[in-house]
C-alpha positions as CSV (number, residue, x, y, z in Angstrom):
1,X,-108.1,91.8,-76.2
2,X,-107.7,89.0,-78.7
3,X,-109.7,85.8,-78.6
4,X,-107.4,82.7,-78.3
5,X,-110.1,80.5,-79.8
6,X,-109.8,79.5,-83.5
7,X,-112.5,78.0,-85.6
8,X,-116.1,79.0,-85.8
9,X,-119.0,79.8,-83.4
10,X,-122.7,80.4,-84.0
11,X,-124.0,83.7,-82.7
12,X,-127.7,84.4,-82.3
13,X,-129.0,87.9,-81.5
14,X,-132.6,87.3,-80.4
15,X,-134.5,90.6,-80.2
16,X,-138.0,91.6,-79.8
17,X,-138.6,92.3,-83.5
18,X,-136.1,90.2,-85.4
19,X,-133.6,87.4,-84.8
20,X,-130.2,87.6,-86.5
21,X,-127.8,84.7,-86.5
22,X,-124.5,84.0,-88.1
23,X,-121.6,81.6,-88.4
24,X,-118.6,83.6,-87.1
25,X,-115.0,82.9,-87.8
26,X,-112.7,83.1,-84.8
27,X,-110.6,85.0,-83.9
28,X,-111.2,87.4,-86.8
29,X,-114.9,88.0,-86.1
30,X,-115.7,87.6,-89.8
31,X,-119.3,86.6,-90.5
32,X,-119.2,83.6,-92.9
33,X,-123.0,83.1,-93.2
34,X,-125.9,85.1,-91.8
35,X,-129.7,84.7,-91.7
36,X,-132.4,87.1,-90.3
37,X,-135.9,86.0,-89.4
38,X,-138.8,87.7,-87.6
39,X,-139.0,86.9,-83.9
40,X,-142.8,87.4,-83.4
41,X,-142.6,86.8,-79.6
42,X,-146.3,87.3,-79.2
43,X,-146.9,83.8,-80.5
44,X,-145.3,81.8,-77.6
45,X,-142.0,81.0,-76.1
46,X,-142.1,77.5,-77.6
47,X,-142.7,78.9,-81.1
48,X,-139.8,81.3,-80.8
49,X,-137.6,78.5,-79.5
50,X,-138.5,76.2,-82.4
51,X,-137.6,78.9,-84.9
52,X,-134.3,79.7,-83.2
53,X,-133.3,76.1,-82.9
54,X,-134.0,75.6,-86.6
55,X,-131.9,78.6,-87.4
56,X,-129.0,77.2,-85.4
57,X,-129.3,73.9,-87.1
58,X,-129.2,75.6,-90.5
59,X,-126.0,77.4,-89.6
60,X,-124.5,74.2,-88.2
61,X,-125.3,72.5,-91.6
62,X,-123.7,75.5,-93.4
63,X,-120.6,75.1,-91.2
64,X,-120.4,71.4,-92.0
65,X,-120.7,72.1,-95.7
66,X,-117.4,74.1,-95.6
67,X,-115.7,71.8,-93.1
68,X,-115.8,74.3,-90.3
69,X,-116.6,72.6,-87.0
70,X,-118.6,74.7,-84.6
71,X,-117.1,75.1,-81.1
72,X,-120.3,76.5,-79.5
73,X,-123.3,78.6,-79.7
74,X,-123.9,82.0,-78.0
75,X,-127.4,83.4,-77.7
76,X,-127.9,87.0,-76.8
77,X,-131.5,87.7,-75.9
78,X,-133.5,90.7,-74.7
79,X,-134.1,89.4,-71.2
80,X,-132.2,89.5,-67.9
81,X,-129.4,86.9,-67.8
82,X,-127.6,86.3,-64.6
83,X,-123.9,85.7,-63.9
84,X,-124.5,81.9,-64.3
85,X,-125.9,82.5,-67.9
86,X,-129.4,81.7,-66.7
87,X,-132.4,83.5,-68.1
88,X,-134.1,85.4,-65.3
89,X,-137.0,87.2,-66.9
90,X,-139.7,86.6,-69.5
91,X,-140.9,90.0,-70.6
92,X,-140.7,89.2,-74.3
93,X,-138.9,85.9,-74.9
94,X,-140.8,83.5,-72.7
95,X,-138.3,80.7,-72.3
96,X,-138.5,80.4,-68.5
97,X,-140.0,76.9,-67.8
98,X,-138.7,75.6,-71.2
99,X,-135.5,73.6,-71.3
100,X,-133.9,75.9,-73.9
101,X,-130.4,75.3,-72.6
102,X,-130.7,71.5,-73.1
103,X,-132.3,72.0,-76.5
104,X,-129.5,74.1,-77.8
105,X,-126.8,72.0,-76.2
106,X,-128.0,69.1,-78.3
107,X,-126.7,71.0,-81.3
108,X,-123.5,72.4,-79.7
109,X,-122.4,73.7,-76.3
110,X,-124.4,76.8,-75.6
111,X,-124.2,79.9,-73.4
112,X,-126.9,82.5,-73.0
113,X,-126.0,86.2,-72.6
114,X,-127.8,89.5,-72.3
115,X,-128.3,91.2,-75.7
116,X,-126.9,94.4,-74.1
117,X,-123.6,92.8,-73.1
118,X,-123.0,90.6,-76.2
119,X,-122.8,93.5,-78.7
120,X,-120.9,95.6,-76.3
121,X,-118.2,92.9,-76.2
122,X,-118.1,92.8,-80.0
123,X,-117.7,96.6,-80.2
124,X,-114.9,96.4,-77.6
125,X,-113.0,93.8,-79.6
126,X,-113.7,94.7,-83.2
127,X,-115.6,98.0,-83.4
128,X,-115.9,101.5,-82.1
129,X,-114.8,100.6,-78.6
130,X,-111.3,99.4,-79.5
131,X,-109.6,102.6,-78.6
132,X,-111.3,103.1,-75.2
133,X,-110.7,101.5,-71.8
134,X,-114.1,102.7,-70.4
135,X,-117.1,103.2,-72.6
136,X,-120.9,103.0,-72.4
137,X,-122.7,101.0,-75.1
138,X,-126.3,102.3,-75.5
139,X,-128.8,100.5,-77.8
140,X,-132.0,102.1,-78.9
141,X,-134.5,100.0,-80.9
142,X,-137.4,97.8,-79.8
143,X,-136.0,98.3,-76.3
144,X,-133.5,100.7,-74.8
145,X,-130.6,99.2,-72.7
146,X,-127.0,99.9,-71.9
147,X,-123.7,98.2,-70.9
148,X,-120.7,99.7,-69.2
149,X,-117.4,98.2,-70.7
150,X,-114.3,98.3,-68.6
151,X,-110.9,97.2,-70.1
152,X,-112.7,95.3,-72.8
153,X,-115.1,93.5,-70.5
154,X,-118.8,94.2,-70.2
155,X,-119.7,94.9,-66.6
156,X,-122.7,92.8,-65.6
157,X,-123.2,94.1,-62.0
158,X,-123.7,92.0,-58.9
159,X,-126.5,89.9,-60.4
160,X,-126.3,90.4,-64.2
161,X,-128.9,93.2,-64.2
162,X,-126.6,96.2,-65.0
163,X,-128.3,96.8,-68.4
164,X,-131.6,98.6,-67.6
165,X,-131.8,102.1,-69.2
166,X,-135.3,102.3,-70.6
167,X,-137.4,99.6,-68.9
168,X,-137.8,101.0,-65.4
169,X,-140.9,103.0,-64.6
170,X,-140.6,106.8,-64.2
171,X,-143.2,108.5,-62.0
172,X,-144.1,112.2,-61.7
173,X,-147.0,114.3,-60.5
174,X,-148.3,117.3,-62.4
175,X,-148.1,120.4,-60.1
176,X,-151.0,122.0,-62.0
177,X,-153.6,119.3,-62.2
178,X,-152.3,116.7,-59.7
179,X,-152.3,113.9,-62.2
180,X,-149.8,111.1,-61.6
181,X,-147.9,110.0,-64.6
182,X,-146.1,106.7,-64.8
183,X,-144.3,105.3,-67.8
184,X,-141.0,104.0,-68.9
185,X,-138.6,105.5,-71.4
186,X,-139.3,102.6,-73.7
187,X,-143.0,103.5,-73.6
188,X,-142.1,106.9,-75.0
189,X,-139.0,106.7,-77.1
190,X,-138.4,103.2,-78.5
191,X,-139.3,102.1,-82.0
192,X,-142.7,100.6,-81.1
193,X,-143.4,103.7,-78.9
194,X,-143.0,106.1,-81.8
195,X,-145.6,104.2,-83.8
196,X,-148.0,104.0,-80.8
197,X,-147.6,107.7,-80.0
198,X,-148.2,108.6,-83.6
199,X,-151.4,106.6,-83.8
200,X,-152.6,107.9,-80.4
201,X,-151.9,111.6,-81.2
202,X,-153.0,111.6,-84.8
203,X,-156.1,113.8,-85.1
204,X,-156.3,113.7,-88.9
205,X,-157.5,111.1,-91.4
206,X,-154.1,109.8,-92.5
207,X,-152.6,106.4,-92.7
208,X,-151.3,104.8,-89.6
209,X,-147.5,104.3,-89.2
210,X,-146.6,100.9,-88.0
211,X,-143.0,101.1,-86.9
212,X,-140.4,103.5,-85.6
213,X,-138.7,103.4,-89.0
214,X,-141.9,104.6,-90.7
215,X,-142.3,107.4,-88.2
216,X,-138.7,108.6,-88.6
217,X,-139.2,108.4,-92.4
218,X,-142.4,110.5,-92.1
219,X,-140.5,113.0,-90.0
220,X,-137.7,113.3,-92.6
221,X,-140.4,113.9,-95.3
222,X,-141.8,116.8,-93.3
223,X,-144.8,115.3,-91.4
224,X,-145.2,117.8,-88.5
225,X,-146.6,115.3,-86.0
226,X,-143.9,112.7,-86.8
227,X,-141.2,115.4,-86.4
228,X,-142.6,116.4,-83.0
229,X,-142.7,112.8,-81.8
230,X,-139.2,111.9,-83.1
231,X,-137.7,115.1,-81.6
232,X,-139.2,114.6,-78.2
233,X,-138.2,110.9,-78.2
234,X,-134.6,111.6,-79.1
235,X,-134.5,114.3,-76.4
236,X,-135.9,111.8,-73.8
237,X,-133.2,109.2,-74.5
238,X,-130.6,112.0,-74.3
239,X,-131.8,112.7,-70.8
240,X,-131.1,109.1,-69.8
241,X,-127.8,109.1,-71.7
242,X,-126.7,112.2,-69.9
243,X,-127.5,110.7,-66.6
244,X,-125.5,107.5,-67.4
245,X,-122.5,109.7,-68.5
246,X,-122.7,111.7,-65.3
247,X,-123.0,108.6,-63.1
248,X,-120.4,106.4,-64.8
249,X,-117.9,108.9,-66.3
250,X,-116.9,107.0,-69.5
251,X,-114.4,107.9,-72.2
252,X,-117.1,107.6,-74.9
253,X,-120.7,106.7,-75.6
254,X,-121.2,104.2,-78.4
255,X,-124.8,104.1,-79.8
256,X,-126.4,101.2,-81.5
257,X,-129.9,99.7,-82.4
258,X,-132.3,100.4,-85.2
259,X,-133.2,103.9,-83.9
260,X,-129.8,104.6,-82.5
261,X,-128.2,104.1,-86.0
262,X,-131.1,105.8,-87.9
263,X,-129.5,109.2,-88.0
264,X,-131.5,112.2,-89.0
265,X,-133.8,114.1,-86.6
266,X,-133.8,111.4,-83.9
267,X,-130.0,111.4,-83.7
268,X,-129.7,115.2,-83.8
269,X,-132.2,115.6,-81.0
270,X,-130.6,112.8,-79.0
271,X,-127.1,114.3,-79.3
272,X,-128.1,117.8,-78.4
273,X,-130.1,116.6,-75.4
274,X,-127.3,114.3,-74.2
275,X,-124.6,117.0,-74.4
276,X,-126.9,119.6,-72.7
277,X,-127.2,117.2,-69.7
278,X,-123.5,116.3,-69.2
279,X,-122.7,118.1,-65.9
280,X,-118.9,118.5,-66.2
281,X,-118.3,121.3,-68.7
282,X,-114.9,119.9,-70.0
283,X,-116.6,116.6,-70.9
284,X,-119.6,117.8,-72.8
285,X,-117.6,117.2,-76.0
286,X,-116.8,113.5,-75.2
287,X,-117.1,111.2,-78.2
288,X,-120.6,110.0,-79.0
289,X,-120.3,107.7,-81.9
290,X,-122.4,105.1,-83.8
291,X,-121.5,101.4,-83.3
292,X,-119.1,100.4,-86.1
293,X,-120.4,96.8,-86.4
294,X,-123.9,98.2,-86.9
295,X,-126.7,95.7,-86.5
296,X,-124.2,92.8,-86.8
297,X,-122.7,93.6,-83.3
298,X,-125.3,91.4,-81.5
299,X,-124.6,88.2,-83.4
300,X,-120.8,88.7,-83.4
301,X,-120.9,89.4,-79.7
302,X,-123.1,86.4,-79.1
303,X,-120.6,84.2,-80.9
304,X,-117.8,85.6,-78.7
305,X,-120.0,84.6,-75.7
306,X,-120.2,80.9,-76.7
307,X,-118.6,78.3,-74.5
308,X,-114.9,77.8,-75.2
309,X,-114.3,81.3,-76.6
310,X,-112.0,83.5,-74.6
311,X,-113.9,86.7,-73.7
312,X,-111.0,88.5,-72.2
């Protein structure tokens, strides 16, 4: 599982909260230069595209300053990306209808990839997945998604959509009152959901918490409401993780994302819930480990996804 490409590629990890980009040395995976900016997708797709192109140009200039030609650009983004590397949704990053591919290619040859598959590829090659033939990569942050990796290759599915872990709607009816409930796991257990739930459930005159990180920090400090929300959220993600393990039978589960790597009460609740839901008794102790590359996995994996880089 070694890249045959040498030189440098630009990797861009375009998420719902922040955009991390780096100049990555190949085949070592070393990050030579890195920059992180807010994404602010609520502005417009065109605004996000302008910022991301400017980021790519700055990294290209950095590469030129050290005489390191860029072989290509890989962009991992939090949307559906099909097998032809075409963006097929616009839930957050509204680039459909914009000629983003042509705009990036004016800088260097560019390939789009799912932000679930790109970091999974990086972990398979350089990180926590190196010792496993089959593993699940689960990322928990602004969104919740997964990727199955088989023999070092992220499995994309028949259409490129084998990444959905937290976006699909869950429906249930209350047997007592008859109320119908419909929400997604991301509505309940993602970073923004923790802050939204805290604000909605807070009955006291206390300051609002504006992010998942603030809610987990409040939980660690002893805030009873925050502790309840964080515990229930971790348990809910564990329910989905257990289902994925039962369905896909991996050797390990590798966990990433801002919340996935936060540790503390969220992690403890998530781990206990996941193990409780693994059906086969002999596999309830399978490795569940944090991603080794941390929050850099996305940009490194995006660089590995660039045109001209061997992904095998």
